[in-house]
C-alpha positions, 0 to 999 in steps of 0.5 A, a space after each residue: 595206423 589206427 587213430 587213437 579213439 580207434 585203439 581206445 576202443 580196442 583196448 575197452 573191448 580186451 577189457 571187456 573180453 577178459 573181464 568176462 572170461 574171469 567172471 567166468 573162471 570164477 564160477 568154477 566150483 572150488 574143490 570143497 563144493 565137489 568134495 561135498 558133492 562126492 560125499 553126499 552121494 556116497 554116503 546117500 548109499 547108506 542113508 539115502 534120505 539123509 543129508 550130511 548136514 545132519 549127521 554127526 559122528 560123535 564119542 558115544 556117553 562113558 567111552 574112552 577113545 584110545 586113538 583121536 579120530 575125528 569127530 563133528 559134522 560128517 563134511 567136517 570129520 571127512 575134511 580133517 581125515 584129508 588133512 591128516 592123510 589117512 582114513 579115520 578107524 572108527 569101532 561101533 563100542 566107542 563111536 556113533 552116528 548123530 543128527 545133533 553135534 557134541 551129543 554121546 546119549 543113546 537116546 539120539 544115536 542113530 542105530 540104524 547107521 553103523 558108524 564102522 561102515 560110515 568110516 570104511 565108506 570114507 576110507 573107499 572114498 579117500 582111494 577113489 577120491 581123484 577119479 570121484 573129483 576128476 568126474 564131477 568137474 566133467 560134469 560141471 563142464 559139459 551139463 547145460 546150466 540153466 534156460 535163457 529167457 525163451 526156456 532154451 538151454 543154455 550152453 554147457 560151461 564148457 562152450 562158454 569158456 571157448 566162446 570166451 577164449 576165442 574172444 579174448 583171442 580176436 580182441 588181443 589180435 586186434 590190439 597187437 595189429 594196432 601196436 604194430 605188433 602184426 600188420 593188417 594183412 597178417 590180421 586179415 590172413 588169419 582172419 581167414 584161416 581161422 576165423 571160420 571154424 571149421 578144421 584149422 589151417 595151424 599147428 599144435 607144438 608138442 614135445 618129446 618125453 623122456 621115456 619117448 611119446 610126445 605131449 601136446 602143449 595146451 593153448 599154444 600154436 603156429 599159425 603159417 601165414 602162406 596158407 599152405 596146409 600140411 600133416 605137419 609144419 616143415 621145421 626148416 620152412 622158410 614161410 612167415 609164421 605167427 606163433 602164440 602161446 598163453 605166456 607170449 601172446 603173439 609173435 611173428 616170425 619171418 620163417 619156420 626155421 627161425 621161429 624153430 629155432 627160437 623155441 628150442 633156444 627158450 626151451 634151454 632157458 629154464 624161465 622160458 621154458 618154465 613158461 612153456 611147460 605151463 600148457 602140459 599138467 604137472 606130471 607130463 611136464 615132469 618127464 619132458 626131456 632136457 633138450 626136447 624134440 619139438 613137432 607141430 602137427 596140423 591141428 584137425 579140429 576148430 583152434 579154440 575147441 583144440 585149445 579149450 579142450 587141452 585146457 579142460 585135459 590139463 586142469 583134469 589131469 592136474 586135478 587128479 595129481 593134487 588130489 592124489 598128493 592130498 589123500 597121501 600126504 595129507 593137508 596139514 596147512 592152509 598153504 598145502 590147499 593152494 595148489 588145489 585151488 589153483 589148478 580148480 580156478 585156473 589160475 594160470 590161465 589169469 596169471 598168462 593173460 596178465 603177462 600178455 598184458 603185460 607184453 601189450 603195455 611194453 608195446 605200447 609203451 615203445 609205440 608212444 615213445 618219441 620219435 627222437 628216442 626211436 631215432 637214437 642208438 639203442 645203446 641211448 636208448 637203454 641208458 635213457 630207460 634205465 635212467 627212467 627206472 632210476 628216477 621212478 624208484 627215488 619217486 617210490 621211496 620219495 612216497 614211502 616217507 611222505 606219503 600221509 602228508 603229501 597233500 591234505 587229502 591223504 592226511 585226511 585220508 589216513 586220520 580219517 581211515 584211523 577214526 572208523 576202522 575197528 582195529 590195526 588188522 581190519 582197515 575201511 578206506 574212508 575213500 569208499 564211504 559216501 556221505 550226503 551233505 545238506 546245506 541251506 541259505 535264507 535269502 532276503 525275500 524269503 527264499 531258501 537256496 539249498 545245496 546237496 553234495 555227495 562226497 567222500 567221508 574223506 571229503 567230509 573231513 577235509 571242509 572242516 565243521 560249519 558254527 552252530 547257528 550254520 550247521 550242516 546235515 550230514 547223513 550216511 548214503 548206506 549202513 556200514 556197518 561200522 560202530 563209529 559210524 554214525 551222523 553224530 560221531 562223524 560230525 563231532 569228529 570232523 569238529 575236534 579232529 580239524 584236520 585243515 588246522 593240523 596238517 600244516 604243522 604234520 607236514 612241516 614236521 615231516 618235510 623238515 626231516 633230513 632224509 626227506 630232504 635227501 630224498 627229495 634231493 635223490 628225486 631231482 638229481 635223477 629227474 635232471 639226469 633223465 631230461 638232460 640226456 633226453 634234452 641231448 638226445 633232442 638236440 635241445 643243447 650242445 655237449 657243451 651244456 651237458 659238460 657243465 650240468 654234469 660237472 656240477 653234479 659229480 662235485 666240480 667246485 668251478 660249476 655253479 647252480 643257482 635260482 632265478 627270479 624276476 627282480 622287477 620293481 620289487 625283489 622277487 623270490 626265486 621262481 619254484 622249479 627252474 635252475 641256472 647252471 654256469 661257470 664261475 668267474 670271468 665275464 657274466 655275460 660272456 659265458 654259457 647259461 645253461 636253464 632247466 625250467 620243467 614243464 616250460 612253454 615250449 616243451 622243452 627241459 632244457 636251455 641253453 644260452 651264450 649269455 646272460 642277457 639271451 638268458 634274460 630275454 627268453 624269460 621275458 618274453 614268456 610274460 608276452 603269451 598266455 601259455 608263457 604267463 601260465 606257466 610263470 603263475 605256477 612257478 613264482 612265490 604266493 607272496 610275488 603273485 600280485 606282483 607278477 599280475 600288476 607289475 609284468 603282466 597289466 603293463 602294456 607290451 608292444 602288440 601285433 609284433 612277433 617275438 623276435 622283433 621285440 626288443 628288451 624291456 627294462 623289466 626283464 633285464 632285471 630278470 637275475 640269478 639268486 644265490 640259494 641260502 645252501 650251496 651244498 649239490 641241489 640243497 639249495 633248490 630243495 630247500 627254495 622249493 620247501 619254502 615256496 610249498 610251505 607258503 602255499 600251504 600258509 596262503 590258503 590256511 593263513 596265520 590269522 585262521 589258525 590263530 582264530 577260535 573255533 567258533 571263528 574259523 567255522 564261521 568261516 567255514 560256513 560262509 565258504 558254504 554259502 559261497 558255493 550254494 550261492 554261486 551253484 544257484 546263480 552261475 547260470 544265471 550270471 554267465 557272461 561272455 566277454 565283450 572282446 571274446 564277444 566281438 571277435 565271434 560276431 566279426 569272425 562270423 561276418 568276415 568269413 561269411 563275406 570271404 566265403 570262407 569256412 572250417 579250417 580256412 576261417 580267418 580269426 579277426 584276433 590274428 590279423 593286424 592291420 595297419 592304417 591311418 590311425 596305427 596299427 590294431 587287430 582287425 577285432 579291435 579296429 571293429 570295436 572301435 569303428 569309428 576310427 577307420 573313417 576318422 581321416 576326413 573332416 568337417 569340412 569335407 562331409 558338409 561341402 563334398 556329400 560323396 567324400 565317403 564313398 571317395 575316401 572308402 575308394 583310395 584309403 590304403 591299409 596293409 595286413 599282416 598276421 599276428 603270429 609271423 609277421 607274414 603278409 596276409 594277401 586275403 583281406 584289403 579295404 574294400 572288404 572293410 568298407 563292406 564290414 565296418 559297420 558292424 558295430 559289435 558294440 551295440 550287438 553287445 549292448 542288445 546281448 547285455 540288456 536283453 541277458 541282465 535286464 529284460 528277463 522275467 526274473 529280473 527280482 530273483 537275479 537281483 536277490 541272488 546278486 545281493 547274496 552274493 556281496 553280502 557273502 563277499 562283504 561277511 567274509 571280507 569282514 570276518 577276514 579283517 577282523 581274525 587278521 587284527 586289521 578291523 576291531 572288534 566293535 567296527 566288526 559287529 556293527 558292520 556285520 549287522 550294516 551288511 545284514 541291514 541290506 535285506 530290507 528294501 524300501 522305495 527310492 523317495 521321490 525327487 531325492 538328491 544325492 548327498 554331498 557326503 555319505 551319512 549313517 548307513 549304507 551308501 553307494 562309494 562314489 569318489 571323485 564323481 565315479 562310482 566305485 562299482 560293487 563298492 560301498 561306504 558304512 557309516 555310524 556317527 563320525 566312523 565311515 569304512 569304504 568297501 572296496 571289493 576284492 581289494 589287494 589288501 584291506 576290503 574295508 578301509 577307514 576314510 579318513 585312511 583312504 589316502 594313505 593307503 593308496 599311498 602306502 599300497 600303490 595295488 590297492 590305487 591300480 584296483 580302484 581306478 579299474 573300479 570307476 569305470 571309464 569316464 570316471 578314471 580321469 578324476 579318479 585318476 588324478 586323486 590317486 596320484 595326489 595321494 601317491 605324491 610326497 611332495 603334497 599333503 594327503 588330499 582329502 577323498 572326494 565322497 559327494 553325489 552319493 545315494 543310500 542304497 534303498 534296494 538291491 533291484 536299483 544295485 544290480 541295474 546299476 552295475 549293468 548300466 554302468 557296464 553299458 557306459 563303459 561300453 559306450 565310451 569303449 566303441 567311441 574313443 580310443 581309451 586306454 583300455 582299447 589296448 588290452 584284452 578288454 573286459 568291461 564287465 570285470 566287476 560281475 566276473 569278480 562279483 559273480 563267477 569268481 569261485 575263490 573263497 580262502 582268502 578274499 581278495 585274492 585274483 582270479 589267476 591263482 587258479 592257474 597253480 598247478 604244482 601246489 602241494 596242498 592242491 586238495 584244499 585249494 581246489 575243495 576250498 574254491 568249489 572245483 574239487 576235480 582238481 584236488 588231486 592234480 598236483 600228483 600229475 606233475 610226480 608222474 613221469 615215465 611208463 605209469 605215466 603213460 600206461 594209466 593213460 592209455 589204458 584208461 581209454 579214455 585218457 585218466 587215471 580213472 578207468 584204468 583200475 577197472 581193466 584189472 581187478 584190484 589195485 594189486 593187481 595193478 601195482 602188479 602188472 606196473 611192477 612188471 612194466 617198469 622194471 620197479 616194484 611199484 607198491 600198493 600204496 603209491 598205486 592207490 596215491 596215484 590211481 585212484 582217482 579223486 571223487 568229484 563231489 556230486 552237488 545239487 542246487 536248488 531255490 525254493 520258494 
């Protein structure tokens, strides 16, 4: 069995061989080129030194022609004669030969050329044209063209064609073996029989003609795997054979007899007969008997010489036949010339290769089917495939209705195409037009960050225009020859069209239409039908569950379907894709519940529960594992996302216990069913999905952005681009490995080194639980809090019993088990821990922080980059609040000036003391004696604003309203607590508790202990120092954060490596969303354009997904296009594979890869 990598290599080799063959076929001269040579050769007999390009037949001056004979250039005249199907009738008194067109003067007539003789020459040429064209074609195939680098004659095209066909055969043979169409031993046998280039052990296939005699099918042969050689293959033979045909590829038969019977049946079927007889010329195939006798004579020459020779003979005969038709019947339409073009281009060879390609792809699909499918009865397999086709048909129909608004990218593409295309008949794809965009950010120290991006024209329009003060420059990568395509026009159109603003209303108009909703319901209905049947075949659910769902689908009023929501603390909206089916009435907790959860963590779509409690608990347990959390993030409504993170994921759930041991928790007891607004069939689910997607689009392009003036929107766009530039310049310098990960890798290295374990045998300390006198925790957590291991001693022992530590180590009792399973872990004991417990990862991490962030020669540059990040963050936050109405314009203006003032560094005065209250200007944000990391207080007179970085609500809060804001927004208090540092948590926590207590008056926040911001290098160093202080607390006391996945540098992660831009304050986890219909704008706005087409992945199921993944050779749809010559070819092949008409538009939308902008960023100066 070949590995996936080996199969990919084989696919690439087939692609390469096919490409080379098609390129060779493109070199065959077209009919007009052959015709030109034939005419030129004949004309030289009349005018040896002339070129037919400079010879014209014109009507002589004053003459009146009685018949309309063709005039003009000699070649055009001859071509017109062929179209008419008759030779010309010229007389010297009316027509003459000239060197110029449309001139009949005697002065310019070539008197030595008799036009009547020229007419007779053309008549004779037309009579002999079939043979003349055939002769010229033979010359092409047999004459060497050119020399190699050493001056040696290249092989003639005939030889090259033979070699290319042979190479493609061998590649397809390897691929057939990798897909189990043939065995490895079969391949070895075939290599031995025909791989030598000597007379083959293969047999040609010949069919009887009506008038007697036999004709041999080109490129069609039989290989006897026994290796026995005979003059003719016995039709009743019992040996295994492999049959190769252009339209069938390689097929294995157990006996010659079985093969012969199959071939007889195919000759009796009109479709398969027509394919087989493609191996004969058109005239020959018409002479084959209805039920012909077939013979299999041995091929007495090299197999591929034989195949190639048969192919060229067929081409020659068909050429003669078609030219004969032409000279007798004529070609009155352009379509009449097509048969000739097909013969010369060997269109049948390309078409047959495509058919073989489809057969191989179908084999790939069948082999790639899961085991449960392969083990199912054939009737069930056929039913499942039929349901797949039904689903694909509905997906294509939905796409046709929504294609222009399916995503922002799709909307932008069609709008930009309309802008740049010359007319309706000539369309230009803006995804093929590339532009280079350059943007600069001036830093406080005079240096400049220069950011360059190469992106498609579609993407340039998606990103929007900048304000005048920060405009980027745009240049076209090359001259595309389009009048509208100038940088000035593009910049003007980006500003005028403002596609991001226009997309939302356009999308709502389309998705609000009843036929679109009905198409969506059809897709959902067919998808549930398919996946439900798959769940039955996999035994994920019982027939009882199937009956409940099917009854609902058929309109049984006793069955109901509803959404499901997490109602912990807040009333969450329904999860996007989840549907629960159940019978109406009866005890709610004593009935079967069927859950549809597509894409859920266990790779199941359907679940069956005997009661509601089981359903609630199962969904609740998703919150305990990262895979489950990631899934819930994709399903929760945008308005509930913060609550999901803080109220569900932010809680401390039991660690170290297997899932099955965890008892129910209050919040998941509140996982409830939610009735849809519309109860008719699945309409309610569709409306829920539409509401979800609409909220997603509005979250990324919120109402305050839509309602803002153009100048403010353009400023916001520019600040986003500024952020990308600063982020790109900073990301490598500020890359931080979290403490927990650092500690885990250090402990894992030393622990496995101690135990002598390597490779897959290594122990992961995060997966090992240890229980000792202080409780239970993971091995990583114990090493972080190393002091707890020896905390069973006391001061008396340490003073009076100096050897007590050794004694304690020898008798200390501990238990170890695997976190995932709860099974005992016998490889570790207390003795091993005693040897390693002094590792102290905190000290190693402290050195890592200092050496990577403080002890650097470029610390000034780092401090300036940090300044630019903070300024950009605050600019965006202030502008956001101005636009959403939570910050008056007057306050906004002075805040912006204050932020700009941070560019001016001053020396910290000697002996300066902390202030009891912030004054004028920008001060550090201290709250109850704890520094709020990344926060500042801005003062002007009596007006003081506290800046809370990445606040879940407002970032700039009037100090007098801070306590009230905490009371009204519980998340704000938790966020402030996370920024306070471990030493200050108790004090800040007490203030937050007072602010929330309705029994007390609002406390006045203590802002003392603060200093003005003198220079940003000190701010940068302060942030790292605070992290080191947190590290000290974390590793010397069992702090609350100890139980969490410790991220001591959360502030730096948010300030430096967060890739979120609009709107400010979103948590990083929102990046996990993969189902968003506006994925294009989400990804593009966050510096991650690679994900902009990711939402298509969820729309693709069945054969097309498998095809794109397999053919891509690298697992992506991008390289799939390389296998076929065009989107149209891809569309045709997919249609053949799936049995569903797959339109070019659908293939373009899904298969064309999203271009990831290429960017470079440099700090200059």
